[in-house]
C-alpha positions in Angstrom: -15.9 5.7 5.8 -16.4 5.6 2.1 -18.6 8.3 0.5 -20.3 7.6 -2.9 -19.2 11.0 -4.3 -15.5 10.0 -3.9 -14.1 7.9 -6.7 -13.3 4.3 -5.4 -9.8 4.2 -6.9 -8.8 7.6 -5.5 -10.3 6.6 -2.1 -8.2 3.4 -2.0 -5.1 5.4 -2.7 -6.0 7.9 0.1 -6.6 5.0 2.5 -3.3 3.4 1.5 -1.3 6.6 2.0 -3.0 7.2 5.4 -2.3 3.7 6.6 1.4 3.9 5.5 1.8 7.3 7.2 0.3 5.9 10.4 2.5 2.8 10.3 5.6 4.9 9.8 4.7 7.1 12.8 4.2 4.0 15.0 0.4 4.0 15.1 0.3 0.4 13.9 -3.1 -0.4 15.5 -4.9 2.3 13.4 -2.8 1.5 10.4 -3.8 -2.2 10.7 -7.5 -1.2 10.9 -7.2 0.8 7.7 -5.1 -2.0 6.1 -8.1 -4.4 6.6 -10.3 -2.0 4.7 -8.1 -1.7 1.7 -9.1 -3.4 -1.6 -6.2 -3.5 -4.0 -8.5 -4.6 -6.8 -9.9 -1.0 -6.7 -6.5 0.6 -7.4 -6.5 2.6 -10.7 -5.0 0.7 -13.6 -2.4 3.5 -14.3 -1.2 3.6 -10.7 -1.7 0.0 -9.8 2.0 -0.9 -9.7 3.0 2.1 -7.5 0.0 1.5 -5.2 0.9 -2.2 -5.1 4.5 -1.3 -4.0 3.1 0.9 -1.3 0.7 -1.8 -0.2 3.4 -4.3 0.1 5.6 -1.8 2.0 2.6 -1.4 4.4 2.4 -5.1 4.8 6.1 -5.3 5.7 5.6 -2.3 8.1 2.8 -4.2 9.8 5.0 -7.3 10.3 3.5 -9.5 7.5 6.9 -10.5 6.1 7.2 -13.5 3.8 9.4 -14.7 1.0 6.6 -14.2 -1.5 6.0 -10.6 -0.3 9.7 -9.8 -0.7 9.8 -11.4 -4.2 6.7 -9.4 -5.3 8.1 -6.2 -4.0 11.5 -6.7 -5.7 9.8 -7.6 -9.0 7.6 -4.5 -8.9 10.5 -2.2 -8.1 12.6 -3.7 -10.9 9.6 -3.3 -13.4 8.9 0.2 -12.4 12.4 1.5 -11.7 11.2 3.1 -8.4 14.4 2.1 -6.6 14.0 4.8 -3.9 10.9 3.1 -2.7 13.0 0.0 -1.8 14.9 2.2 0.7 11.8 3.6 2.3 
């Protein structure tokens, strides 16, 4: 539930982290519900790439695998150098 006193970009990051944690702890139903609320266009400019990596990892965790998703993820990991996230 979004509150107007919380910055939209920060709120999206919180939702993303919450959904990823739920997906990793096998609560995929709740993670999926949060995933549907996420709006990647609201990610902060300076954290957009890391949030995009986490968003794509969440998609993979929820079973939304595709060739394009894997390519995007690989590209972002190469661009940012966050190689440990590939192992997550």
